[in-house]
C-alpha positions as CSV (number, residue, x, y, z in Angstrom):
1,X,-2.4,-17.0,-17.2
2,X,-2.1,-15.4,-20.7
3,X,0.2,-12.6,-21.5
4,X,-2.6,-10.1,-21.6
5,X,-3.9,-11.3,-18.2
6,X,-0.4,-10.9,-16.7
7,X,0.0,-7.5,-18.2
8,X,-3.4,-6.4,-16.8
9,X,-2.5,-7.8,-13.3
10,X,0.8,-5.9,-13.3
11,X,-1.0,-2.7,-14.2
12,X,-3.5,-3.3,-11.3
13,X,-0.6,-3.9,-8.9
14,X,1.1,-0.7,-10.1
15,X,-2.0,1.4,-9.6
16,X,-2.6,-0.2,-6.1
17,X,1.0,0.4,-5.1
18,X,0.9,4.1,-6.3
19,X,-2.4,4.6,-4.4
20,X,-1.0,2.9,-1.3
21,X,2.1,5.1,-1.4
22,X,-0.3,8.0,-0.8
23,X,-2.9,6.4,1.4
24,X,-0.8,4.5,3.9
25,X,1.2,7.6,5.0
26,X,-2.0,9.5,5.3
27,X,-3.6,6.7,7.3
28,X,-0.5,6.6,9.5
29,X,-0.8,10.4,10.3
30,X,-4.6,10.2,10.8
31,X,-4.3,7.3,13.2
32,X,-1.7,9.2,15.3
33,X,-4.2,12.1,15.8
34,X,-5.5,12.2,19.3
35,X,-8.7,13.9,18.5
36,X,-9.5,13.5,14.8
37,X,-11.9,15.9,13.2
38,X,-15.1,14.7,11.5
39,X,-13.2,15.0,8.1
40,X,-10.3,13.0,9.5
41,X,-12.8,10.3,10.7
42,X,-14.4,10.2,7.2
43,X,-10.9,9.8,5.6
44,X,-10.1,7.0,8.0
45,X,-13.3,5.3,7.2
46,X,-12.7,5.5,3.4
47,X,-9.2,4.2,3.7
48,X,-10.4,1.4,5.9
49,X,-13.0,0.5,3.3
50,X,-10.3,0.1,0.7
51,X,-7.9,-2.0,2.7
52,X,-10.5,-4.1,4.6
53,X,-11.9,-5.2,1.2
54,X,-8.5,-5.9,-0.3
55,X,-8.1,-9.6,-0.8
56,X,-5.1,-10.1,-3.1
57,X,-2.8,-13.0,-2.4
58,X,0.7,-11.5,-1.4
59,X,2.4,-14.2,-3.6
60,X,0.9,-12.5,-6.7
61,X,3.3,-9.5,-6.4
62,X,6.2,-11.9,-5.9
63,X,5.4,-13.8,-9.0
64,X,4.5,-10.9,-11.2
65,X,6.9,-8.1,-10.2
66,X,9.4,-9.9,-8.0
67,X,8.5,-7.9,-4.9
68,X,6.8,-8.6,-1.6
69,X,5.0,-5.2,-1.7
70,X,1.5,-6.6,-1.4
71,X,2.6,-8.4,1.8
72,X,4.1,-5.2,3.1
73,X,1.0,-3.2,2.4
74,X,-1.2,-5.7,4.2
75,X,1.2,-5.9,7.2
76,X,1.6,-2.1,7.5
77,X,-2.1,-1.6,7.3
78,X,-2.8,-4.2,9.9
79,X,-0.2,-2.8,12.3
80,X,-1.6,0.7,11.9
81,X,-5.1,-0.5,12.4
82,X,-4.3,-2.3,15.6
83,X,-1.6,0.0,17.0
84,X,-2.1,3.6,15.9
85,X,1.0,4.9,17.5
86,X,3.1,2.1,15.9
87,X,6.3,2.5,17.8
88,X,8.0,0.0,15.6
89,X,8.3,1.7,12.3
90,X,10.5,-0.9,10.6
91,X,7.7,-2.5,8.4
92,X,6.4,1.0,7.6
93,X,9.8,2.2,6.6
94,X,10.4,-1.0,4.5
95,X,7.0,-0.3,2.7
96,X,8.1,3.2,2.0
97,X,11.5,2.1,0.6
98,X,10.0,-0.7,-1.5
99,X,7.1,1.3,-2.9
100,X,9.5,4.2,-3.8
101,X,11.9,1.8,-5.5
102,X,9.1,0.2,-7.5
103,X,7.5,3.6,-8.5
104,X,10.9,4.9,-9.5
105,X,11.5,1.8,-11.6
106,X,8.1,2.1,-13.3
107,X,8.6,5.8,-14.0
108,X,11.9,5.1,-15.6
109,X,10.4,2.4,-17.8
110,X,7.5,4.7,-18.8
111,X,10.0,7.4,-19.8
112,X,11.7,5.0,-22.3
C-alpha cells in the first residue's frame, strides 16, 4: 500500500468512527424503544443499511491506527441488532471509550 493509499484509508476510518460515534448511540436508544414511531423505524432502517453493508476487515484499523475500533463497531452493532435491550453494556462502553479516545487524539492532531 502506498503512502497516499494509507493516508486515504486512515481518513476513511476517521470519518467512519466519527459517524459511528453518533449513529451507534442513536441506534442503541432506538432499539430500546418499545413502540418506535414511523420516523424511528425509518432511522433504524437507514442505520441498518449502513452497517449491514459495512464489510471492512477489523484488522485494518489495527494496522493503520493501532486500534480495534472496527471490531468494536461490528461487535456492538451485532449485539444491538440481536439483543435490543443489551443488558451487557461492556462492549458498548468499550466502543464509547475507544471512539472518544481516538476522536480526541485526532482533534488534537488537527489543532497542531
